[in-house]
C-alpha positions in Angstrom: 25.2 -6.7 -7.7 23.2 -3.8 -9.2 20.0 -4.2 -11.1 18.9 -1.7 -13.7 15.7 -1.3 -15.6 16.1 -2.1 -19.3 14.6 0.1 -22.0 11.4 -1.8 -22.0 10.7 -0.9 -18.4 8.9 2.3 -19.4 6.7 0.7 -22.0 5.9 -2.1 -19.6 4.8 0.4 -17.0 2.6 2.1 -19.7 1.1 -1.3 -20.6 0.4 -2.1 -17.0 -1.3 1.3 -16.5 -3.5 0.8 -19.6 -4.6 -2.6 -18.4 -5.1 -2.0 -14.7 -6.0 1.7 -14.3 -9.6 1.2 -15.5 -10.1 -1.7 -13.0 -8.5 0.3 -10.2 -10.6 3.3 -11.1 -13.8 1.2 -10.7 -12.6 0.1 -7.3 -11.8 3.7 -6.4 -8.1 2.8 -5.6 -4.8 4.1 -6.7 -2.1 1.6 -7.5 -0.3 2.2 -4.1 -3.6 1.8 -2.3 -4.2 -1.4 -4.2 -0.8 -2.7 -3.1 -1.7 -2.0 0.6 -5.0 -3.8 0.2 -3.2 -6.8 -1.3 -1.0 -7.0 1.8 -4.1 -6.8 4.0 -6.0 -9.4 2.0 -3.1 -11.8 2.6 -3.1 -11.2 6.3 -5.4 -8.9 8.4 -4.2 -6.8 11.2 -0.7 -6.0 9.8 1.2 -3.3 11.7 1.8 -0.2 9.7 5.6 -0.7 10.0 5.3 -4.1 8.4 3.2 -2.8 5.5 5.9 -0.1 4.9 8.7 -2.7 5.0 6.9 -5.0 2.7 6.1 -2.3 0.1 9.2 -0.2 0.7 7.1 2.8 1.6 8.0 5.2 4.4 5.5 6.4 7.0 5.2 9.8 5.4 3.8 8.1 2.3 1.9 5.3 4.0 0.1 7.3 6.7 -1.9 9.6 4.4 -2.6 6.7 2.1 -4.0 4.7 5.0 -6.1 7.7 6.2 -7.7 7.9 2.7 -8.5 4.1 2.8 -10.0 4.6 6.2 -12.2 7.5 5.1 -13.3 5.3 2.2 -14.4 2.7 4.7 -11.9 0.1 3.3 -9.7 -0.2 6.4 -9.9 0.4 10.1 -6.8 1.7 11.9 -6.4 0.9 15.5 -3.6 1.7 17.9 -1.6 -1.2 19.3 -1.7 -1.1 23.1 1.6 -0.2 24.6 3.3 -2.8 26.7 5.3 -0.4 28.8 5.4 -0.7 32.6 3.4 2.5 33.1 0.0 2.3 34.9 
């Protein structure tokens, strides 16, 4: 099965932007940053890989976005300790 956007898709996107952009601007967030924050508000400590899978974003898109959120003081990125047998 294939799903295609209908003609109203573009006007729906414009309506969404008109409604939400002023709110996101006040929060200092872009729409993709807002989506990441929604994922983290649902569950804290989500691995980057899981965020990417959930939002269909690759690491090349997600990494700079997360860095900007970290600089803004909205998230803290930490490395997951490796469980390899090295000492």
